[in-house]
C-alpha positions as CSV (number, residue, x, y, z in Angstrom):
1,M,-97.6,-3.7,-7.1
2,S,-100.0,-3.6,-10.1
3,S,-100.2,-6.6,-12.4
4,T,-99.2,-4.3,-15.3
5,L,-96.1,-3.0,-13.5
6,G,-95.2,-6.6,-12.5
7,A,-95.5,-7.8,-16.1
8,L,-93.3,-5.0,-17.3
9,Q,-90.6,-5.7,-14.7
10,I,-90.6,-9.4,-15.6
11,T,-90.3,-8.5,-19.3
12,D,-87.4,-6.3,-18.5
13,W,-85.7,-9.0,-16.4
14,R,-86.0,-11.5,-19.3
15,R,-84.8,-8.9,-21.8
16,R,-81.7,-8.4,-19.7
17,V,-81.1,-12.1,-19.4
18,F,-81.4,-12.5,-23.2
19,G,-78.8,-9.7,-23.6
20,L,-76.5,-11.2,-21.0
21,Y,-76.5,-14.6,-22.6
22,A,-75.9,-13.0,-26.0
23,G,-72.7,-11.5,-24.7
24,V,-71.8,-14.8,-22.9
25,R,-72.1,-16.8,-26.1
26,Q,-70.0,-14.4,-28.1
27,L,-67.3,-14.2,-25.5
28,S,-67.4,-17.9,-24.6
29,A,-66.7,-18.9,-28.3
30,R,-63.2,-17.4,-27.8
31,N,-62.7,-17.7,-24.0
32,P,-65.2,-19.8,-22.0
33,S,-63.7,-18.7,-18.7
34,A,-64.2,-15.0,-19.5
35,G,-67.8,-15.8,-20.7
36,H,-68.4,-17.5,-17.4
37,E,-67.2,-14.4,-15.5
38,L,-69.5,-12.2,-17.5
39,W,-72.4,-14.5,-16.7
40,R,-71.5,-14.6,-13.0
41,S,-71.2,-10.8,-12.6
42,G,-74.2,-10.1,-14.7
43,R,-76.4,-12.4,-12.7
44,D,-75.1,-10.9,-9.4
45,E,-76.1,-7.5,-10.7
46,L,-79.6,-8.6,-11.6
47,F,-80.1,-10.4,-8.3
48,A,-78.9,-7.4,-6.3
49,G,-80.8,-4.6,-8.0
50,H,-83.6,-5.7,-10.3
51,P,-87.2,-5.4,-9.1
52,S,-87.9,-8.9,-10.4
53,S,-85.0,-10.5,-8.5
54,P,-86.2,-13.8,-7.0
55,L,-84.4,-13.0,-3.7
56,L,-86.7,-12.3,-0.8
57,P,-86.4,-8.7,0.6
58,D,-84.4,-9.8,3.7
59,D,-82.1,-12.0,1.6
60,R,-81.5,-9.1,-0.9
61,M,-80.3,-6.8,1.9
62,A,-77.7,-9.4,2.9
63,F,-76.8,-10.4,-0.6
64,T,-73.0,-10.4,-1.5
65,G,-73.1,-12.6,-4.6
66,L,-74.4,-15.9,-5.8
67,P,-72.3,-19.0,-4.8
68,V,-70.8,-19.9,-8.1
69,A,-67.8,-22.3,-8.4
70,A,-64.7,-21.3,-10.3
71,Y,-64.7,-22.2,-14.0
72,D,-63.5,-25.7,-14.9
73,P,-63.1,-26.3,-18.6
74,D,-63.5,-30.1,-18.1
75,W,-67.2,-29.5,-17.6
76,R,-67.9,-28.0,-21.1
77,F,-69.2,-30.4,-23.8
78,E,-70.6,-30.4,-27.3
79,V,-73.2,-33.1,-27.5
80,E,-75.4,-34.6,-30.2
81,V,-79.2,-34.6,-29.6
82,H,-80.6,-38.1,-30.4
83,R,-84.2,-37.8,-31.4
84,A,-86.8,-39.4,-29.1
85,P,-88.1,-42.8,-30.5
86,E,-91.7,-41.9,-29.7
87,P,-93.6,-38.9,-28.6
88,L,-93.8,-38.2,-24.9
89,R,-95.5,-35.2,-23.2
90,I,-95.5,-34.2,-19.5
91,T,-97.4,-31.5,-17.8
92,V,-96.0,-29.5,-14.9
93,E,-98.0,-27.4,-12.5
94,T,-96.1,-24.2,-11.9
95,G,-98.6,-22.2,-9.9
96,T,-97.5,-18.8,-11.3
97,D,-97.7,-19.9,-15.0
98,G,-100.4,-22.5,-14.6
99,T,-100.0,-26.0,-16.1
100,V,-97.1,-26.1,-18.6
101,P,-96.7,-28.9,-21.1
102,F,-93.3,-30.2,-22.2
103,D,-92.6,-32.5,-25.2
104,L,-89.6,-34.8,-25.2
105,V,-87.2,-33.8,-28.0
106,G,-84.6,-36.5,-27.4
107,S,-81.6,-37.1,-25.3
108,V,-77.9,-36.3,-25.1
109,R,-75.1,-38.5,-24.0
110,V,-72.6,-36.6,-21.8
111,P,-69.2,-38.2,-21.4
112,Y,-68.7,-39.6,-17.9
113,L,-72.1,-38.4,-16.7
114,G,-74.6,-40.4,-18.7
115,S,-77.8,-39.5,-20.6
116,L,-80.0,-36.4,-20.1
117,D,-83.4,-35.7,-21.7
118,V,-84.0,-32.6,-23.7
119,W,-87.4,-31.1,-23.5
120,R,-89.3,-28.6,-25.6
121,L,-91.9,-26.2,-24.1
122,A,-95.1,-27.1,-26.0
123,G,-96.5,-23.7,-26.1
124,Y,-96.5,-20.5,-28.1
125,A,-92.9,-19.6,-27.4
126,G,-91.5,-23.0,-27.8
127,G,-87.9,-23.3,-26.6
128,L,-85.6,-26.1,-25.3
129,F,-85.5,-27.0,-21.6
130,L,-82.7,-29.1,-20.0
131,P,-82.7,-29.4,-16.2
132,V,-80.2,-31.6,-14.3
133,K,-80.2,-33.0,-10.8
134,D,-76.8,-34.4,-9.7
135,A,-75.5,-36.4,-6.8
136,L,-74.8,-33.2,-4.7
137,A,-78.5,-32.1,-4.8
138,G,-79.8,-31.4,-1.3
139,L,-76.4,-31.9,0.4
140,A,-74.9,-29.2,2.6
141,G,-72.7,-27.0,0.5
142,G,-73.9,-28.8,-2.6
143,T,-76.5,-28.1,-5.2
144,Y,-80.2,-27.2,-5.0
145,G,-82.3,-30.2,-4.0
146,G,-84.7,-29.8,-6.9
147,G,-82.0,-29.7,-9.5
148,R,-80.7,-26.8,-11.6
149,Y,-81.2,-25.6,-15.2
150,L,-78.6,-25.9,-17.9
151,L,-80.8,-24.6,-20.7
152,D,-84.1,-22.7,-20.8
153,T,-84.1,-21.0,-24.1
154,V,-87.6,-19.5,-23.9
155,K,-86.1,-17.3,-21.1
156,G,-82.8,-16.6,-22.8
157,A,-80.6,-19.2,-21.0
158,D,-79.0,-20.6,-24.2
159,L,-75.3,-21.4,-24.7
160,G,-75.8,-22.0,-28.4
161,A,-75.5,-24.8,-30.9
162,G,-72.5,-27.0,-31.6
163,L,-70.6,-27.2,-34.8
164,D,-72.6,-30.1,-36.1
165,D,-76.3,-30.3,-36.9
166,D,-78.5,-31.5,-34.0
167,S,-75.8,-30.6,-31.4
168,L,-75.8,-28.4,-28.4
169,I,-73.2,-26.8,-26.1
170,L,-73.7,-28.0,-22.5
171,D,-71.4,-26.3,-20.0
172,F,-72.2,-27.3,-16.5
173,N,-70.3,-24.3,-15.2
174,F,-73.4,-22.3,-16.2
175,A,-75.9,-24.5,-14.3
176,Y,-78.1,-22.2,-12.3
177,N,-80.8,-22.5,-9.6
178,P,-84.5,-22.0,-10.5
179,S,-86.3,-19.1,-8.9
180,C,-88.0,-21.5,-6.4
181,A,-84.6,-22.0,-4.8
182,Y,-84.9,-18.5,-3.4
183,D,-88.6,-17.7,-3.1
184,P,-91.3,-20.3,-2.2
185,M,-93.9,-18.4,-4.2
186,W,-92.4,-19.8,-7.3
187,A,-93.3,-23.4,-8.4
188,C,-90.7,-24.3,-11.0
189,P,-90.4,-27.2,-13.4
190,L,-87.8,-29.5,-11.9
191,A,-85.7,-32.4,-13.1
192,Q,-87.6,-35.6,-14.2
193,S,-86.2,-39.1,-13.9
194,G,-84.4,-38.7,-17.2
195,N,-82.6,-35.6,-16.0
196,V,-81.2,-37.1,-12.8
197,I,-77.5,-38.3,-12.7
198,G,-75.7,-40.2,-10.0
199,V,-72.5,-38.1,-10.5
200,P,-71.5,-35.1,-8.4
201,V,-71.4,-31.9,-10.5
202,P,-69.4,-29.4,-8.3
203,V,-69.4,-26.5,-10.8
204,G,-72.0,-23.9,-11.6
205,E,-74.3,-22.2,-9.1
206,L,-74.3,-24.0,-5.8
207,H,-76.8,-23.7,-3.0
208,H,-75.7,-22.6,0.5
209,G,-79.1,-22.0,2.1
210,S,-82.0,-19.6,1.6
211,T,-80.0,-16.5,0.7
212,G,-77.8,-17.8,-2.0
213,T,-75.0,-15.5,-0.9
214,R,-71.3,-16.4,-0.9
């Protein structure tokens, strides 16, 4: 595959993800469960048929759907972002995208779960990034060992702002695995210490092995 064709396919993937989340935000404002079903079915369609699917060829042939838990409204929160008291930057080597810098925006306090850091991609596109690694990470039938993403707005994964200034919607039912969970060619930014919680989060996309099928 030429680099030009690959770039166009990745652009189309991201365009479709942006469109999917736009529909999810609109629907979830009235019916979060219905928004979650749209998200699940839309991602299954992308993984099964798009040229930029992170599934390996053999895994795509056996694909029957991503292992996503049933929607549970108790895992949806509106949280305030508390600004970081001082600047902090980390750099992450991604391999495919080179070294990517992230600046700490602040943190959110999620009821019953604790604190999670909110990061900003310190590059041209900007964007918020919020990964999470929970107590089920790496366990059989649990979640991906490197953690999952709740928000990655530069790539379209955005559930929107809350009703108040400096607030975000965090719905753990929409936590999803990074591409490196399916294809080792990807080197993804993973959860740092401030994004690790000691509580099991049994909702969202789970991880049942290399294929990610149900």
